[in-house]
C-alpha angles and dihedrals in degrees: 000000000000091000090052094052091045091052091050091050089050090049091053091048093049091047091053091047090048092050092050091048092051092048090051092044092108090066089066104060098171111111119220135175118350092001097294120139123230091257092052092050092050091046094049091047090054091047091050089052089049091053093049093047092045093051091048093048092048090049092052095045097043091044092051091047094051095040092055089056095048116077097184112086093208091057090046090055092050092049092051092049094049093045091049092053092046091049091052093048095045091044092050094051092044093049090051090050092051098042097051138015092189097096099160096061089042093052092047090051091048091050092052093047096036097092094049092046092048091050092048093047099039094117095049089046091050089049090051090052088047090053090052089050092051091049094048105035096029101211083168140359138200107292096028121123108229143166115220134159092354094309128108125197150108116290109241100166139014107195127180092266108019142030116221121212132193097225121242119199106342122144097316106053140012139198094074093295126146114256095202093240125122121225122198116204122187111244088231088074091071089064093054107035141036125269121215110206114194098180111035113169092237091057113010096180140092132195113251137181140212116201125204124180118217135174124260089250090069121113094243096192091054093045095049091047091052092050092051091048092051092049091047091052093050101039098036116178094333092091091049090054091048092050090049089056090046092053092049091054092045089053089062092058134060089245115113118199135160107231124187114221091209131051114282134199126221119202118214122178110217115181110280097008144031123243118216112200116197110205121199144151121253140159106266096235090057094044101105095039090051092046092052093050093046092050092049094049094045093053091048090051092047093048089056089063108042090156091063103031121052127181125218116274112275095030119116116230 
């Protein structure tokens, strides 16, 4: 807030100085570029500074006013991005209007140079269009976990030109853990490639699995029931609510799927052992933590019943 008021005060001061310089322009008779006198150039420079300071001050004050009335941090981020772009556009047009009143030559010059400028700035322009697409269609938002252009991470900023991710996995770590690195992806990428969103607000869950290998001597009915019971104790009714949301969204599409509202276990024979795959629904950012806890509890439950659950030969209990 203080920066906004300071910028507005600076804008008023520069505007007054510019007005005085223009009024005193006749005292400086020497003509410089484009027929402007020294006084006119000084006055227009002060006015241009006033416009820049005024736009910045208005951006800070309006942004602070709107942010205070918006509880959701994603909406606050969108407001700041849109206000920033509007301030830049309004400031650019206003500065041009202050600096020169010879619009026809300026427009002719812009027309001649327009093709070259467009060619040179095609990637930034595509990124700007990509930003507009992200703001309107919302393939992802700040806070979502996404995979885009070979990178996976949590979105921490969507700027006018780039999207910044807090990397997950990557070359340093695995198991869906943050690596600590930031990745910047041009917004133009969203127009040319697919985006995988793991935590969309409308359905912030993913299906996950925990696999346990057991011997053929295992009582499979008992083992699968124990795995479902462990998952039910840990996940509670949260999975049921998530599946209910999933079914509602499926009902709005032509896709027909049978979805269990409770954890399920798939049995897959694999040579000398049997793999039991526990399938469940979980928020993606809690995926690895939930998997670790499920695996620990399942092994504890199996070890309590060695007469009914056997592990493949060579495995330690």
